[in-house]
Structures are given as C-alpha cells and as structure tokens.
C-alpha positions in Angstrom: -10.6 -7.2 -3.1 -10.0 -4.1 -5.4 -9.6 -1.9 -1.8 -7.2 -4.8 -0.9 -4.9 -4.3 -4.0 -5.2 -0.7 -3.9 -4.0 -0.3 0.1 -1.2 -2.6 -0.9 -0.1 -0.6 -3.8 -0.1 2.9 -1.5 1.6 0.5 1.0 4.0 -0.6 -1.6 4.9 3.8 -2.3 4.0 4.8 1.0 5.0 2.6 3.7 8.5 3.8 4.7 6.6 6.8 6.0 5.0 4.6 8.4 6.0 4.0 12.2 7.9 0.2 12.3 5.2 -0.6 14.2 2.4 -0.2 11.7 4.6 -1.2 9.0 4.4 -4.3 10.7 0.8 -4.0 11.6 -0.4 -3.6 8.2 1.7 -6.5 6.7 0.5 -9.1 9.8 -3.1 -8.2 8.6 -2.5 -7.5 4.9 0.9 -9.8 4.3 0.3 -12.9 6.6 -3.5 -12.6 6.6 -3.6 -12.5 10.6 -6.5 -11.3 12.3 -7.3 -8.7 15.0 -7.1 -11.0 17.4 -4.0 -13.3 16.3 -2.3 -9.7 16.1 -3.2 -8.5 19.3 -1.9 -11.7 20.9 1.4 -11.6 19.4 2.2 -7.8 19.9 0.1 -7.2 23.7 -2.1 -5.0 22.8 -6.1 -4.8 22.4 -8.4 -6.2 20.0 -9.6 -2.7 19.3 -6.3 -1.2 19.4 -4.9 -3.1 16.7 -8.4 -2.2 14.5 -7.7 1.3 15.6 -4.6 1.2 14.3 -5.1 -0.3 11.0 -7.9 2.2 10.4 -5.2 4.7 11.1 -2.5 3.2 8.5 -5.5 3.2 5.9 -6.1 6.7 6.3 -3.0 7.9 6.6 -2.0 6.2 3.5 -4.8 7.5 1.6 -3.8 10.7 3.0 -0.5 10.2 1.8 -1.9 9.5 -1.7 -4.2 12.7 -1.9 -1.1 14.9 -1.2 1.5 13.0 -3.5 -0.5 11.3 -6.7 2.0 8.6 -6.8 0.2 6.0 -7.5 -2.6 8.0 -9.6 0.9 9.3 -11.8 1.8 5.8 -12.1 -1.4 4.7 -13.1 -1.5 7.4 -16.0 2.3 6.8 -17.2 0.9 3.0 -17.2 -1.8 4.6 -19.6 0.3 6.3 -21.4 2.7 2.9 -21.5 0.5 0.8 -23.2 -0.7 3.2 -25.7 3.1 3.3 -27.2 3.5 0.4 -30.7 7.3 0.6 -30.2 8.0 -2.5 -27.8 11.5 -1.6 -27.3 10.7 1.9 -25.9 7.5 0.2 -24.5 9.9 -1.8 -22.5 12.6 0.8 -21.8 9.8 2.7 -19.8 9.3 0.0 -18.0 12.6 -0.6 -17.0 12.6 2.6 -15.6 9.4 2.8 -13.3 
C-alpha cells in the first residue's frame, strides 16, 4: 500500500514527463484498478507488454525522483510547515504549495 501511495505521488509530480500511452497505462492500472489482462485486451497489447510497460513507468518515475527530488523536498517542506505555530502563516504557505 505504501508503494502505491508513493507511486501515485510521483505520478502527480512527474506524470507529465511520460508519454500519453504510459500515462494511460499507469492510470488504468493504478487509478482504475484494471488488471494486466484487462489493459492488454483494451489496448490490443500482450499481457507481458503491459507488465513490462508498467515496470518501465515505475522505474522512470523513481529515476525522475532520484534526479529531481521534488517529492523529497515537498515532504521536507510539509514537515517544516507542521512545526510552525502561527496558523495564518501555516495556511499561507500550504496554499502556495
């Protein structure tokens, strides 16, 4: 479950960097809960090709994070925000994010 949440967060940050097909396969699998078989039938690809594509997508998302660290930085900023006592300042910063 933790990996699913992590991948969804990475997709929110880096999904735009994927091809349209990769975005579609990711969304079908992770958002619409389709199986490899259902995706392969829907898009006319083999089940193995679907599996490989999703693995490639996961690796790309993790590579983008390794290089850009946007998710890591966002988590650090949120941790800092949580320690701010002034609720007005806290809200203003969260609205910027």
